[in-house]
C-alpha positions in Angstrom: 31.3 42.0 -6.4 30.4 38.3 -6.5 31.0 36.3 -3.3 31.9 32.7 -3.8 29.9 30.1 -1.8 32.3 28.5 0.6 32.1 24.8 1.1 32.6 23.5 4.7 34.4 20.2 4.9 35.4 18.2 8.0 39.1 17.5 8.5 40.8 15.2 11.1 42.3 17.3 13.9 45.4 15.1 13.6 46.0 16.3 10.0 45.8 20.0 10.8 48.9 22.1 11.4 49.2 25.2 13.6 50.7 28.4 12.0 54.0 28.5 13.7 54.5 32.2 12.6 51.1 33.3 14.1 51.9 36.5 15.9 48.8 36.2 18.1 49.5 34.9 21.6 46.5 32.8 22.4 47.3 30.2 25.1 45.4 32.0 27.8 42.2 31.9 25.6 42.3 28.2 25.0 40.3 27.3 28.2 37.5 29.7 27.4 37.3 28.5 23.8 37.1 24.9 25.1 34.1 25.8 27.3 32.5 27.6 24.4 32.8 24.5 22.1 31.5 22.3 24.9 28.4 24.4 25.5 27.6 25.6 22.0 29.4 23.2 19.6 32.0 24.1 16.9 30.1 26.9 15.1 33.0 28.7 13.5 35.0 26.8 10.9 38.8 27.0 10.7 40.3 28.6 7.5 43.1 26.5 6.1 45.2 26.3 3.0 45.7 23.4 0.7 48.5 22.0 2.9 46.2 21.8 6.0 47.9 24.8 7.7 45.4 26.8 9.9 45.5 30.5 9.1 42.3 31.6 11.0 41.4 29.6 14.1 44.6 28.5 15.7 43.1 28.9 19.2 40.1 26.7 18.2 42.5 24.1 16.9 44.4 24.0 20.2 41.1 23.8 22.1 40.0 20.9 19.8 43.2 19.0 20.5 42.7 19.3 24.3 39.1 18.3 24.0 40.0 15.2 22.0 37.9 16.1 19.0 38.4 13.8 16.0 37.2 16.1 13.2 36.4 19.9 12.9 34.7 22.0 10.2 37.1 23.8 7.9 37.0 26.1 4.9 39.9 25.5 2.4 40.9 28.9 1.0 42.6 27.5 -2.1 41.3 30.4 -4.1 43.7 32.8 -2.3 47.4 33.3 -2.9 49.9 32.8 0.0 50.2 36.6 0.4 46.4 37.0 0.5 45.8 34.3 3.1 48.6 35.8 5.3 46.8 39.2 5.0 43.5 37.6 5.8 44.9 36.0 9.0 46.3 39.3 10.3 43.1 41.3 9.4 40.9 38.6 11.0 42.7 39.0 14.3 43.2 42.8 14.3 39.7 43.8 13.1 38.0 42.4 16.2 40.2 44.7 18.3 39.1 47.8 16.4 35.4 47.4 17.3 34.2 49.2 20.4 31.6 48.2 23.0 28.4 50.0 23.7 28.8 49.6 27.4 25.2 50.4 28.2 23.9 47.7 25.9 26.7 45.3 27.1 25.7 45.9 30.7 22.1 45.0 29.9 23.2 41.8 28.1 25.5 40.8 30.9 22.8 41.4 33.5 20.5 39.1 31.6 22.9 36.3 30.9 25.0 34.0 33.2 28.5 34.0 31.7 30.3 33.3 35.0 31.7 30.0 33.7 33.8 31.8 31.1 35.8 34.1 33.4 36.0 36.9 30.9 37.0 40.5 31.6 34.4 42.7 29.8 36.2 45.9 30.6 33.5 47.2 33.0 33.1 47.1 36.7 31.3 44.1 38.1 27.6 44.7 37.9 26.0 45.4 41.2 22.3 45.6 42.1 20.8 49.1 42.5 21.2 50.3 46.0 18.3 50.3 48.4 16.8 53.7 49.2 15.9 54.9 52.6 12.9 57.0 53.7 14.0 60.3 55.2 10.9 60.7 57.4 10.7 64.4 56.4 7.9 66.4 58.2 6.2 68.1 55.3 3.6 69.9 57.4 6.0 71.7 59.6 8.2 72.7 56.6 5.4 74.6 54.8 6.2 78.3 55.2 3.6 81.0 55.8 5.3 83.3 53.3 7.3 81.4 50.6 10.6 82.7 49.3 10.1 81.1 45.9 8.2 82.9 43.1 6.7 81.7 39.9 9.4 81.4 37.2 12.3 80.8 39.7 14.7 77.9 38.8 17.0 76.3 41.3 20.0 74.0 41.0 19.9 71.3 43.8 23.2 69.5 43.3 22.7 67.5 40.1 18.9 68.3 40.0 16.8 71.2 38.7 13.7 72.6 40.3 11.4 75.1 38.8 8.4 77.0 40.3 6.3 76.8 37.2 3.2 75.3 35.4 3.4 71.7 34.4 0.7 72.2 31.8 2.7 74.8 29.9 5.2 73.4 27.4 7.2 76.6 27.6 7.9 76.1 31.3 8.8 72.4 30.7 11.4 73.4 28.1 12.9 76.0 30.6 13.1 73.3 33.2 14.7 70.7 31.0 17.2 73.2 29.5 17.7 71.1 26.3 17.9 67.7 28.2 15.8 64.6 27.6 14.3 62.4 30.3 13.7 58.7 29.8 11.0 58.7 32.5 8.3 61.0 33.8 7.2 59.9 37.2 4.6 62.1 38.8 1.6 62.4 41.1 -0.8 65.0 39.7 -2.8 66.8 42.3 -6.3 65.6 43.2 -7.4 69.1 44.0 -6.8 72.5 42.4 -7.6 75.8 44.1 -9.3 77.4 41.1 -10.2 80.4 43.2 -6.7 81.1 44.3 -4.8 81.8 41.2 -4.2 78.1 40.3 -2.1 77.3 43.3 -2.1 73.6 44.0 -3.6 72.5 47.3 -3.4 69.1 49.0 -6.6 67.2 49.7 -6.8 66.6 53.4 -9.7 64.3 53.6 -11.6 61.7 51.5 -14.5 64.2 51.3 -12.3 66.8 49.7 -11.0 64.3 47.2 -14.5 63.1 46.5 -16.2 66.5 46.3 -13.4 68.6 44.8 -10.5 66.6 43.5 -11.2 64.5 40.5 -13.6 66.9 38.8 -11.0 69.7 39.0 -8.2 67.8 37.2 -8.2 66.8 33.6 -5.4 64.4 32.6 -5.8 65.2 28.9 -4.0 68.5 29.7 -0.8 66.6 30.7 2.2 66.9 28.4 3.9 63.6 27.4 7.6 64.3 26.9 9.3 61.0 27.9 9.6 57.5 26.6 7.8 56.2 29.7 5.2 58.2 31.7 4.0 57.1 35.0 1.1 58.7 36.9 -0.1 57.8 40.4 -3.8 58.5 40.6 -7.2 57.7 42.1 -9.6 55.2 40.7 -12.0 57.7 39.1 -9.2 58.8 36.8 -8.4 55.4 35.2 -10.6 56.1 32.2 -9.0 59.5 31.7 -5.4 58.1 31.7 -6.4 55.3 29.3 -7.8 58.1 27.0 -4.5 60.0 27.5 -2.5 57.0 26.3 -4.8 56.4 23.3 -4.8 60.0 22.3 -1.0 59.9 22.2 -1.0 56.5 20.5 1.0 54.9 23.4 0.5 51.5 25.0 -0.4 51.5 28.6 -0.6 49.3 31.7 -2.0 49.6 35.2 0.0 48.9 38.4 -1.0 49.3 42.1 0.3 51.0 45.3 -1.0 49.2 48.4 -0.9 51.6 51.3 -0.4 50.4 54.9 -2.0 53.5 56.4 -5.1 54.9 54.8 -7.9 57.5 54.9 -10.8 56.0 57.0 -13.8 54.9 55.1 -16.3 57.6 54.3 -20.0 57.1 54.6 -20.0 53.3 54.1 -17.5 53.3 51.2 -14.7 50.7 51.2 -11.4 51.9 52.6 -9.1 53.6 50.1 -6.0 51.5 50.6 -5.0 51.1 47.0 -3.7 53.7 44.6 -3.5 53.1 40.9 -0.4 53.8 38.8 -0.8 54.3 35.0 2.3 53.3 33.0 2.1 54.9 29.6 4.8 54.4 26.9 6.5 51.8 24.8 9.8 51.5 26.7 10.7 48.0 28.1 11.8 47.9 31.8 15.5 47.7 32.5 16.8 44.1 32.8 18.7 42.4 35.5 17.0 44.1 38.5 15.7 42.5 41.7 12.9 40.1 41.0 10.3 42.0 43.2 10.7 45.2 41.2 8.9 43.5 38.2 5.7 43.1 40.3 2.8 45.3 39.4 2.1 45.9 43.1 4.1 48.0 45.5 3.3 47.6 49.2 4.0 50.7 51.3 5.2 50.8 54.9 3.8 52.8 57.8 5.9 55.7 58.9 7.5 55.7 62.3 4.5 57.3 64.0 2.0 55.1 62.1 0.4 58.2 60.6 -1.1 58.7 57.2 1.3 60.6 54.8 0.2 62.2 51.6 3.8 62.2 50.2 4.7 59.4 47.9 7.1 56.9 49.6 10.6 57.2 48.4 10.6 53.4 47.9 7.6 53.7 45.5 9.5 56.4 43.4 12.6 54.3 43.5 10.9 51.2 42.1 9.9 53.0 38.8 13.1 55.0 38.6 15.1 51.8 38.7 12.8 50.1 36.1 12.5 52.8 33.5 15.5 55.2 33.8 19.3 55.2 33.7 20.0 58.9 33.9 17.3 61.6 33.8 13.8 61.7 35.5 11.1 64.3 35.2 8.5 65.0 37.8 6.0 67.7 36.7 4.1 67.9 40.0 6.8 67.9 42.6 4.7 68.0 45.7 7.0 67.4 48.7 9.9 66.3 46.5 9.9 62.5 47.1 11.0 61.8 43.5 14.0 64.1 43.8 15.1 62.5 47.0 14.8 59.0 45.4 16.9 60.3 42.4 19.5 61.7 44.7 20.0 58.2 46.3 20.0 56.4 42.9 22.4 58.7 41.1 19.8 60.0 38.7 19.2 63.6 37.7 15.8 64.9 38.6 14.0 67.7 36.8 11.2 68.8 39.0 8.3 71.3 38.5 6.1 72.6 41.2 3.5 75.3 40.8 3.0 76.2 44.5 5.8 78.4 45.8 5.2 77.1 49.3 6.0 73.5 48.2 9.0 74.7 46.2 10.4 75.9 49.5 9.4 72.6 51.1 11.4 70.7 48.3 14.4 72.9 48.8 14.4 72.4 52.6 13.9 68.6 52.2 16.9 68.4 49.8 19.1 70.6 52.0 18.2 68.6 55.1 18.9 65.3 53.4 22.2 66.2 51.7 23.6 69.0 53.7 24.1 70.9 50.5 22.6 74.3 49.5 20.2 75.0 46.7 21.2 77.8 44.3 18.8 80.0 42.5 20.1 80.2 38.9 17.8 82.7 37.1 
């Protein structure tokens, strides 16, 4: 099919005639079209016949008259019969109503653009900023049981979230946890120290000496499974090179961010105070748009807890920052620890898929969730 090249000509507004039989009621749209012409110019020509009757663009003609425009661009459809041009007018109006919005993409565009002057109803709720999360001040130490109820392989449903007592380095366990679902974001804090003499149970480093002497050497980031678009790992400085290698080995771009702690481990044998933790961001997903300006900073500054004590749990606010930036629905945490990521997801209406190898800490996560929500976890396998 050969398409004719249409010639745009300029006609005096005073010479153009409205289609009196136009079934489209357009008076309420005139003000918006006027604002559009004022801001962007007249970018969409009218389609007229040989008698200067407007068949496509009657609203634009009304707006032009109110704006006092002298001439407007037109295309003369003199190659069409009267029946054809009447059909064109109806199809031109109706076809725009058939198309549907992708509301996720529309929300992103509306968040990034100021269209308040146009007073249009986009068919979605007014965009609101993501809610602020609260720290729950959960006492992890007192919640660790002497004898855990959880066992390796157990899977629990915690409201909208799933928790598995399993191995984050085994793809089979990850598949069981996800149950066929995808996660846009993996946000996790791999352990500094592994108890290699105790059956692989994860242990928390309780001092700088333990981290220095045992932690980094016992953990190899190259074993991590990258299963999300964006993968974020909180880590200690000696692991930076390993995470860069992990990104390169998976052919993913990477960036480094920082977590500035307010309360830190005292300096050890003359070393500088460890008041900054590194955060490796691996993946090619752009951050979500339209969020609070401070979320786009590479640095997150933590707050002291109510007793001004050092906590080894990730602050819920730190988790929330990256959950807001890189997820809309599902978040994966493969080293659950005390469950901070899950509590952040609960507050931000995301689903968290969490793995934790140590049954003691699976019990901790369950208690923390139940204390925070008042709901009960359910074992599902």
